[in-house]
C-alpha positions as CSV (number, residue, x, y, z in Angstrom):
1,X,69.1,8.3,6.3
2,X,72.4,10.2,5.9
3,X,72.9,13.1,3.5
4,X,74.8,10.8,1.1
5,X,71.9,8.4,1.1
6,X,69.4,11.2,0.5
7,X,71.4,12.5,-2.5
8,X,71.7,8.9,-3.8
9,X,67.9,8.4,-3.5
10,X,67.2,11.8,-5.2
11,X,69.5,10.9,-8.1
12,X,67.5,7.7,-8.4
13,X,64.5,9.9,-9.0
14,X,66.0,12.2,-11.6
15,X,68.5,10.1,-13.6
16,X,66.7,8.0,-16.2
17,X,69.6,5.5,-16.1
18,X,68.9,4.7,-12.5
19,X,66.0,2.8,-10.8
20,X,63.8,4.4,-8.2
21,X,63.6,2.6,-4.8
22,X,60.1,3.2,-3.6
23,X,61.0,2.7,0.1
24,X,63.7,5.4,-0.1
25,X,61.4,7.7,-2.1
26,X,58.8,7.3,0.7
27,X,61.4,8.4,3.2
28,X,62.3,11.4,1.1
29,X,58.6,12.4,1.1
30,X,58.5,12.3,4.9
31,X,61.6,14.5,4.9
32,X,60.0,16.9,2.5
33,X,62.6,16.2,-0.2
34,X,60.3,14.5,-2.7
35,X,56.6,14.6,-3.8
36,X,54.4,12.0,-5.4
37,X,53.7,12.3,-9.1
38,X,51.4,10.2,-11.3
39,X,53.6,7.1,-11.4
40,X,56.5,7.9,-9.1
41,X,58.1,10.7,-7.3
42,X,60.0,13.9,-8.0
43,X,62.2,16.2,-5.9
44,X,60.7,19.2,-4.2
45,X,62.6,22.5,-4.2
46,X,64.3,21.4,-1.0
47,X,65.3,18.1,-2.8
48,X,66.8,20.1,-5.7
49,X,68.7,22.3,-3.3
50,X,70.2,19.3,-1.5
51,X,71.3,17.9,-4.9
52,X,73.0,21.2,-5.8
53,X,75.3,20.9,-8.7
54,X,74.9,17.1,-9.0
55,X,71.3,17.6,-9.9
56,X,71.8,20.6,-12.3
57,X,72.1,18.4,-15.4
58,X,68.7,16.9,-14.7
59,X,66.7,20.1,-14.2
60,X,64.6,21.2,-17.1
61,X,64.4,24.8,-15.8
62,X,68.2,25.2,-15.7
63,X,70.0,26.0,-18.9
């Protein structure tokens, strides 16, 4: 999984207009970039760091 594929998979997790791919989410978990939640996955701190500015719009703790 390249960095571009990782970013794309992370955006699938945080953008409500995109659909999560469970297989890619599982790979992100192995890499420590995502964690399981009740019904899906969410980025870890490392995942948010990889997203950088692209993920900023989706963070609830960033104003």
